[in-house]
KOLTI-881532 format. One record per residue (C-alpha): x, y, z. Coordinates in steps of 0.02 Angstrom, whole numbers, padded with zeros to 5 digits, always signed. Last residue first. Layout:
N
XYZ ...
//
This chain:
776
+02582+02619+15659 +02671+02445+15721 +02724+02470+15909 +02905+02477+15971 +02951+02512+16127 +03083+02341+16148 +03061+02189+16223 +03208+02092+16270 +03264+01906+16214 +03349+01781+16287 +03355+01610+16207 +03404+01444+16264 +03415+01275+16145 +03422+01106+16170 +03487+00988+16008 +03629+00939+16128 +03692+01107+16158 +03618+01280+16113 +03641+01451+16147 +03542+01611+16096 +03599+01761+16177 +03505+01968+16164 +03367+01931+16037 +03310+02113+16036 +03116+02132+16018 +03069+02197+15802 +02905+02099+15839 +02970+02025+15687 +03134+01981+15779 +03005+01896+15919 +02922+01774+15782 +03092+01726+15702 +03181+01683+15880 +03004+01570+15935 +03033+01468+15789 +03238+01451+15807 +03195+01410+16001 +03050+01299+15949 +03167+01204+15819 +03309+01220+15948 +03233+01122+16087 +03173+01219+16245 +03237+01351+16366 +03181+01514+16351 +03206+01693+16420 +03097+01832+16400 +03167+01989+16460 +03094+02179+16498 +03137+02329+16384 +02941+02382+16379 +02856+02274+16493 +02778+02114+16471 +02595+02059+16479 +02550+02079+16328 +02695+02037+16226 +02687+01853+16314 +02508+01859+16270 +02562+01886+16079 +02701+01751+16094 +02570+01636+16171 +02473+01626+16006 +02361+01597+16077 +02250+01608+16219 +02185+01475+16337 +02330+01349+16294 +02441+01444+16452 +02293+01392+16551 +02332+01439+16725 +02345+01388+16922 +02416+01521+17044 +02565+01568+17145 +02648+01573+17299 +02797+01565+17410 +02803+01502+17619 +02877+01341+17591 +02682+01270+17603 +02619+01372+17462 +02741+01307+17342 +02701+01126+17386 +02522+01156+17358 +02554+01233+17189 +02630+01058+17152 +02489+01001+17047 +02597+00893+16902 +02558+00986+16750 +02403+01018+16630 +02340+01158+16742 +02486+01255+16729 +02574+01295+16889 +02611+01465+16904 +02729+01542+17012 +02724+01731+17048 +02904+01798+17107 +02941+01956+17211 +03096+02029+17190 +03239+02154+17320 +03331+01983+17306 +03354+01887+17462 +03164+01763+17420 +03299+01723+17235 +03343+01547+17257 +03160+01501+17319 +03072+01590+17170 +03196+01462+17070 +03147+01318+17157 +02963+01336+17162 +02929+01162+17178 +02869+01135+16985 +02862+01331+16918 +02823+01335+16739 +02781+01524+16699 +02897+01580+16843 +02843+01762+16830 +02951+01907+16908 +02905+02107+16955 +03041+02196+17028 +03187+02204+16934 +03297+02355+16874 +03419+02316+17023 +03445+02156+16957 +03517+02203+16778 +03530+02069+16684 +03674+02032+16583 +03632+01830+16615 +03797+01794+16686 +03777+01884+16859 +03619+01841+16942 +03545+01717+16816 +03691+01615+16766 +03817+01576+16960 +03692+01619+17085 +03528+01570+16995 +03587+01416+16925 +03662+01350+17095 +03531+01400+17186 +03404+01327+17077 +03493+01159+17067 +03501+01145+17241 +03318+01170+17276 +03289+01050+17134 +03396+00906+17219 +03298+00964+17397 +03131+00925+17316 +03148+00764+17232 +03257+00699+17374 +03091+00739+17477 +02968+00654+17351 +03086+00493+17306 +03173+00514+17147 +03086+00513+16956 +03082+00717+16905 +02912+00749+16977 +02929+00675+17136 +02887+00482+17174 +02781+00444+17347 +02851+00315+17452 +02999+00442+17514 +02879+00549+17609 +02817+00712+17562 +02690+00775+17714 +02811+00857+17821 +02863+00990+17683 +03035+00976+17641 +03124+01129+17734 +03183+01261+17639 +03060+01408+17616 +02972+01341+17799 +03143+01391+17892 +03133+01563+17843 +02970+01578+17885 +02889+01478+18056 +02881+01282+17983 +02721+01234+17911 +02557+01205+18045 +02497+01027+18032 +02375+00934+17982 +02346+01042+17814 +02446+00903+17698 +02405+00735+17773 +02540+00628+17878 +02439+00649+18043 +02300+00595+17968 +02143+00667+18005 +02111+00822+17865 +01991+00927+17890 +01827+00906+17818 +01776+01030+17671 +01632+01137+17697 +01483+01178+17580 +01409+01316+17503 +01456+01284+17321 +01571+01380+17209 +01564+01330+17025 +01724+01271+16962 +01842+01337+16807 +02000+01280+16902 +02026+01228+17093 +01995+01053+17119 +02078+01066+17287 +01941+01035+17399 +01888+00873+17269 +01709+00859+17316 +01691+00661+17311 +01666+00651+17504 +01518+00772+17476 +01535+00935+17550 +01485+00965+17752 +01313+01043+17776 +01316+01224+17803 +01203+01201+17911 +01188+01036+17968 +01137+01082+18145 +01161+01021+18321 +01340+01040+18276 +01459+00918+18377 +01533+00843+18227 +01582+01002+18141 +01665+01050+18298 +01757+00895+18300 +01826+00908+18126 +02023+00964+18185 +02125+01152+18156 +01966+01264+18181 +01968+01436+18079 +02023+01583+18166 +01921+01732+18177 +01964+01915+18187 +01867+02057+18193 +01895+02253+18152 +01862+02392+18198 +01872+02587+18143 +01927+02747+18190 +02071+02776+18103 +02166+02844+18279 +02049+02728+18378 +02083+02574+18300 +01934+02449+18376 +01919+02278+18431 +01854+02109+18386 +01964+01939+18425 +01963+01762+18431 +01793+01746+18353 +01820+01571+18326 +01750+01503+18144 +01634+01334+18197 +01569+01359+18031 +01398+01365+18132 +01486+01505+18219 +01540+01614+18081 +01363+01610+17990 +01288+01662+18155 +01400+01815+18187 +01391+01855+18002 +01193+01865+18014 +01205+01979+18183 +01335+02089+18085 +01234+02110+17940 +01088+02168+18044 +01190+02279+18123 +01266+02362+17987 +01091+02372+17914 +01012+02437+18075 +01147+02563+18122 +01268+02537+18253 +01436+02549+18147 +01580+02425+18216 +01600+02257+18167 +01473+02320+18022 +01579+02454+17951 +01724+02315+17892 +01874+02258+17961 +01871+02078+17932 +02027+01967+17977 +02034+01787+17942 +02153+01662+18035 +02227+01498+17998 +02201+01356+18116 +02174+01247+17963 +02249+01336+17824 +02114+01475+17728 +02065+01419+17546 +01908+01320+17577 +01861+01416+17724 +01896+01581+17600 +01743+01485+17480 +01636+01472+17623 +01642+01654+17633 +01584+01668+17456 +01447+01538+17472 +01362+01608+17657 +01223+01509+17623 +01168+01630+17479 +01188+01803+17586 +01331+01827+17737 +01476+01879+17655 +01419+02014+17535 +01585+02048+17487 +01623+02281+17468 +01820+02240+17529 +01792+02339+17680 +01967+02304+17734 +01957+02094+17701 +02110+01987+17751 +02152+01801+17745 +02276+01741+17838 +02395+01588+17834 +02336+01557+17646 +02357+01368+17578 +02235+01249+17634 +02157+01227+17470 +02226+01258+17304 +02223+01441+17225 +02128+01473+17056 +01974+01561+17140 +01816+01446+17138 +01672+01507+17026 +01519+01600+17023 +01577+01766+17082 +01720+01810+17205 +01842+01924+17083 +02003+01920+16992 +02139+02048+16915 +02281+01981+17011 +02403+02075+17131 +02583+02100+17174 +02680+02233+17240 +02795+02309+17127 +02685+02500+17109 +02670+02460+16932 +02594+02311+16983 +02466+02401+17111 +02432+02510+16977 +02404+02406+16862 +02269+02336+16985 +02162+02463+17002 +02161+02501+16815 +02019+02573+16833 +01904+02565+16998 +01759+02547+16875 +01785+02354+16873 +01926+02257+16827 +01914+02159+16999 +02029+02150+17154 +02161+02019+17196 +02308+02043+17325 +02403+01887+17353 +02525+01938+17492 +02699+01898+17545 +02745+01937+17734 +02915+01999+17787 +02860+02119+17900 +02925+02280+17760 +02840+02175+17625 +02672+02197+17742 +02702+02377+17670 +02643+02316+17511 +02501+02189+17540 +02430+02321+17619 +02442+02453+17499 +02363+02356+17365 +02292+02466+17244 +02139+02406+17289 +02129+02243+17381 +01972+02176+17341 +02029+02023+17468 +02192+02027+17513 +02262+01820+17546 +02419+01809+17655 +02597+01687+17636 +02684+01708+17797 +02619+01714+17957 +02700+01604+18089 +02854+01715+18060 +02837+01871+17945 +02688+01922+18041 +02655+01836+18211 +02477+01821+18225 +02494+01770+18405 +02506+01942+18415 +02337+01965+18405 +02279+02147+18429 +02450+02205+18420 +02478+02101+18279 +02325+02197+18198 +02394+02370+18251 +02554+02352+18169 +02460+02301+18004 +02374+02466+18017 +02494+02572+18068 +02611+02503+17914 +02430+02536+17801 +02442+02727+17840 +02317+02843+17926 +02172+02809+17808 +02171+02644+17850 +02005+02580+17822 +01976+02644+17650 +02188+02635+17641 +02312+02729+17659 +02477+02726+17598 +02504+02902+17519 +02504+02838+17334 +02570+02956+17199 +02540+02971+17012 +02672+03069+16959 +02704+03180+16816 +02621+03325+16907 +02538+03250+17076 +02390+03142+17048 +02355+03069+17206 +02300+02896+17268 +02221+02790+17416 +02243+02934+17554 +02076+02929+17599 +02046+03084+17517 +02101+03027+17362 +01999+02886+17340 +01820+02951+17208 +01940+03067+17104 +02106+02988+17129 +02015+02826+17090 +01966+02904+16926 +02129+02982+16877 +02205+02873+16760 +02351+02855+16651 +02458+02692+16712 +02614+02716+16608 +02603+02918+16574 +02593+02958+16745 +02748+02881+16827 +02746+02776+16984 +02765+02838+17146 +02770+02791+17336 +02793+02616+17312 +02883+02648+17168 +03034+02708+17280 +03058+02525+17338 +03075+02472+17208 +03132+02577+17033 +03041+02686+16938 +02952+02595+16788 +03033+02637+16607 +02937+02771+16498 +02782+02783+16431 +02740+02960+16338 +02592+02878+16276 +02534+02704+16336 +02586+02567+16229 +02466+02486+16134 +02424+02309+16136 +02473+02182+15989 +02346+02111+15885 +02361+01911+15872 +02171+01876+15974 +02117+01706+16002 +01971+01678+15932 +01862+01587+16052 +01884+01738+16177 +01910+01711+16355 +01767+01737+16452 +01852+01771+16640 +01738+01841+16781 +01686+02032+16795 +01520+02004+16695 +01477+01851+16803 +01476+01985+16963 +01357+01867+17052 +01193+01970+16986 +01266+01968+16793 +01127+01863+16723 +01095+01822+16544 +01253+01854+16486 +01273+01867+16298 +01337+02048+16310 +01496+01977+16419 +01553+01884+16265 +01537+01995+16142 +01641+02142+16255 +01774+01988+16300 +01851+02106+16393 +01926+02018+16539 +01993+01858+16436 +02074+01971+16331 +02155+02104+16451 +02155+02265+16365 +02215+02397+16463 +02290+02501+16345 +02159+02520+16223 +01998+02453+16351 +01855+02466+16190 +01975+02384+16078 +02060+02409+15901 +02218+02307+15940 +02368+02360+15868 +02413+02272+15689 +02555+02152+15665 +02604+02080+15463 +02666+01919+15520 +02492+01852+15573 +02523+01691+15677 +02441+01549+15632 +02279+01469+15747 +02236+01286+15698 +02080+01258+15663 +01979+01104+15766 +01875+01202+15900 +01817+01101+16020 +01648+01014+16059 +01553+01001+16214 +01589+01056+16399 +01644+00906+16500 +01546+00896+16680 +01593+00973+16832 +01685+00917+16985 +01798+00769+16916 +01867+00862+16783 +01931+00984+16942 +02030+00856+16989 +02112+00789+16828 +02139+00986+16753 +02237+01015+16914 +02356+00878+16882 +02413+00746+16977 +02563+00669+17023 +02597+00489+17013 +02764+00507+16942 +02884+00470+16792 +02996+00612+16761 +03002+00792+16724 +03137+00867+16631 +03295+00943+16754 +03360+01097+16698 +03510+01029+16619 +03494+01191+16481 +03525+01310+16608 +03658+01203+16670 +03738+01220+16492 +03755+01397+16517 +03863+01385+16675 +03983+01266+16579 +03983+01415+16435 +04026+01554+16549 +03909+01705+16492 +03979+01837+16607 +04018+01742+16761 +04182+01692+16706 +04212+01882+16611 +04302+01937+16779 +04467+01948+16683 +04539+01783+16722 +04355+01698+16671 +04384+01785+16505 +04570+01725+16507 +04504+01544+16529 +04371+01557+16370 +04546+01609+16281 +04601+01439+16326 +04437+01339+16272 +04450+01423+16099 +04380+01590+16068 +04272+01660+15914 +04222+01827+15900 +04107+01869+15764 +04067+02070+15725 +03934+02159+15677 +03949+02330+15624 +03837+02458+15701 +03831+02364+15881 +03795+02206+15859 +03924+02096+15943 +03926+01898+15921 +04014+01800+16037 +04087+01611+15966 +04142+01505+16113 +04219+01338+16045 +04265+01193+16153 +04421+01123+16159 +04476+01162+16324 +04327+01089+16370 +04366+00910+16298 +04516+00922+16385 +04424+00918+16549 +04403+01053+16673 +04480+01051+16844 +04603+01189+16839 +04749+01083+16827 +04680+00981+16699 +04565+00841+16700 +04606+00698+16560 +04465+00609+16473 +04512+00652+16286 +04485+00512+16165 +04311+00531+16126 +04281+00705+16145 +04458+00720+16024 +04367+00594+15902 +04209+00718+15892 +04324+00866+15867 +04387+00784+15712 +04233+00742+15657 +04154+00904+15685 +04325+00964+15578 +04282+00834+15421 +04116+00904+15416 +04166+01085+15416 +04309+01051+15271 +04150+00950+15198 +04038+01110+15175 +04202+01209+15104 +04196+01084+14985 +04001+01091+14934 +04049+01267+14933 +03966+01383+15075 +03834+01507+15035 +03877+01677+15106 +03700+01739+15179 +03624+01613+15280 +03789+01611+15386 +03771+01449+15477 +03758+01435+15699 +03745+01239+15750 +03582+01191+15861 +03597+01032+15733 +03412+01035+15681 +03369+01191+15685 +03509+01256+15592 +03534+01439+15671 +03553+01598+15579 +03719+01676+15579 +03754+01869+15486 +03954+01900+15473 +04049+02020+15539 +04256+02012+15503 +04329+01955+15646 +04367+02036+15814 +04515+01934+15907 +04630+02040+15991 +04489+02184+15992 +04351+02090+16060 +04501+02016+16194 +04536+02195+16281 +04360+02255+16282 +04292+02089+16368 +04240+02139+16521 +04184+02315+16501 +04114+02259+16321 +04003+02109+16411 +03933+02220+16544 +03886+02342+16428 +03788+02247+16314 +03699+02172+16421 +03642+02309+16514 +03630+02343+16677 +03758+02510+16675 +03608+02611+16726 +03435+02554+16675 +03328+02726+16708 +03400+02861+16610 +03510+02771+16521 +03387+02655+16463 +03266+02764+16432 +03398+02879+16312 +03451+02718+16224 +03240+02677+16179 +03212+02840+16125 +03377+02840+16019 +03278+02691+15939 +03414+02521+15987 +03530+02426+15907 +03588+02227+15976 +03698+02254+16099 +03697+02063+16144 +03697+01897+16058 +03765+01781+16119 +03796+01608+16053 +03861+01473+16147 +03913+01318+16058 +03979+01170+16169 +04126+01047+16181 +04111+00899+16338 +04033+00910+16501 +04149+00874+16666 +04142+01047+16711 +03951+01050+16705 +03930+00934+16853 +03861+01047+16970 +03706+01066+16850 +03635+00959+16908 +03622+00786+16785 +03554+00699+16930 +03387+00800+16930 +03365+00704+16751 +03402+00761+16585 +03401+00582+16468 +03206+00592+16483 +03100+00445+16498 +02949+00440+16394 +02787+00500+16388 +02622+00427+16443 +02444+00480+16404 +02289+00426+16501 +02114+00461+16438 +01982+00575+16534 +01955+00687+16397 +02044+00833+16498 +02206+00720+16497 +02253+00586+16621 +02420+00589+16687 +02525+00442+16661 +02712+00519+16679 +02824+00519+16523 +02845+00717+16548 +02958+00783+16428 +02888+00708+16291 +02798+00877+16213 +02941+00924+16149 +03025+00799+16035 +02869+00691+15969 +02754+00830+15987 +02856+00963+15904 +02898+00837+15777 +02705+00801+15725 +02656+00964+15725 +02780+01031+15605 +02904+01181+15589 +02843+01261+15762 +02721+01389+15756 +02568+01297+15700 +02606+01204+15859 +02552+01351+15970 +02682+01380+16103 +02641+01324+16283 +02726+01330+16442 +02786+01161+16497 +02970+01164+16477 +03025+01304+16579 +02964+01477+16564 +03026+01615+16673 +02973+01808+16674 +03066+01928+16750 +02992+02104+16784 +02813+02078+16771 +02703+02214+16733 +02631+02137+16578 +02576+02278+16502 +02372+02246+16514 +02409+02187+16686 +02583+02116+16752 +02752+02181+16691 +02914+02059+16657 +03083+01964+16676 +03019+01843+16559 +03059+01640+16588 +03004+01514+16465 +03028+01346+16441 +02924+01248+16311 +02814+01118+16303 +02685+01123+16148 +02508+01176+16130 +02358+01185+15993 +02308+01019+15952 +02358+00947+16141 +02243+01078+16217 +02060+01090+16150 +01968+01226+16171 +01773+01193+16260 +01820+01221+16423 +01890+01111+16554 +02081+01121+16563 +02188+01004+16589 +02266+00931+16772 +02419+00830+16846 +02398+00753+16995 +02519+00700+17131 +02470+00569+17245 +02497+00596+17434 
//
């Protein structure tokens, strides 16, 4: 298959605003961003106004993908070949030359932050981890504290306060020349597997604790760190691997924007004004308050809508002028309760809403109890608990095989997402969604609980997922009128459902006998039959006193060809089922794949084998994103991420993973990062930018999930990151040192703690932690 890139299709430009960047964030999604980890790797966006000059940013950063991709204007652009390829994987770090590692830890926090850290974070902070391991070395090597700033051209660290004399500068240059000569002359490998170059490498540690201490270790002292257990706390070689993360190479991958462009007309006009960040931050003065989501709470745009009968007012309407204000924190906000306890209860003050408890408490959705909001695990159709309901579904249809055949589920109208939350116990990953409506903060509740969920609505546009990716789609009293307007909304589920996949419908028309419900059931029966869906089970749950019907989508086109009426019609051949960004719904069905090597023709391997298995529809004739044949590219990416996660993310970044639950990878390629974390108690929202190679179907094929997004739609992106990221959440950015320097400056203005910076060969790495600070 050709791997396509895509660009956004609305009126605002992308190229004039954005440059590629890499960010990993440990966050929380919702208006606070209930993601525990957020990762951006060389394809998220930073406003070009942030970086020093636009031309420099575009020339040095945006060229990471040399593939000829179609932009949103239909023109083709090509990048240059990158030196960082999959072939330069992390495993070769022992052969690398000297590097500079700057580790900033233990930045002084407010008394309240310290108290919260003690209460919720345990011993997972970077400061404690580093100090515990290196206390003895610190006493021996501490030097007088100096303030360091990064030279954005070289990646080296300089002291902005103490101006060097010209002679000192020359001495420094001479030292660098001597070091370079050593690098070129030394190629022998020492007994422990390291080159002499590496032994001459310098590791600088800066500790900010009352007074600032600068530590410098030579190669031998770095070995001493390893001997004391410090080898996985900021080892220079492992950090270098992060910078070796592969850049995209030439490949004929399409993008979501290119796919979507063929489905609709380009909107006229664009804003040529480049937004700049205001250094004097202010709180957002909006009606939504702490729940403010700019693209869903755009009151001006919503007031301009002429129609709302198809939930247009619940769809995305991003503001023309991107907000630069900061969303306030809830009063009394505390670090979230850890998983799995968070599934049962959260701090009330973190999501201070009571309406759902008032209207849904009798159905065991949610209850307020003192300082907690509790979730008994029930739902409208499963008052006696989600686990009983989940097992009842499998007992009714054993072929559904939770956690084996059925791995990736879409839950429509999820409420507080208890169904998806308890499917984790069956090794199932559920993408839950619900609109931001009168059921205040239902998605925010889900995310605070540590359950995947997004704010979305079945309205007039396609959902932002590729076709044929969900093993099961579930609707429990989801309040969607499937049977009207030619079944347009049910046909959208048909687009998303994998051939041979199941639709589980638990709603009153299945089991109630009043006139309205009987009429809906009859309409649904006629519609599903005309769509060639087979009803494989209709049954009742005596405990919950509800019924459900289970339908199976066909695996081939035989039924379509045998229909006496072409209603609903088949989609035009030019209608791309994978086009999903801002595409208007149509009441039609796409033909199913015929070629045995086409995606969707075969069911994936059973979980967990599918996470490692190269999708059968990738073959050696296809060029992968990183320039290798697609199967080898996939495998190399997975091996790379397993190694980096094991050696650096888990134990070398100072992250206390027991406090991490919600993770976002803002630049997923094959989902290797998420796959490498699969044995941990986290879930990863994989995001594929619409301007990146469209690899999201691969992510779903391996039993993971994600969505398309346009990071240029809201600028400045760092403000959006601050909105989404939880206080005490972590952001990790990998990019050109110029971009890293600019991002560091912005984060400092937001009073974030810069925990770590590292640079090598003009590439940089930054790790920062959001604090509780908000402007007055």
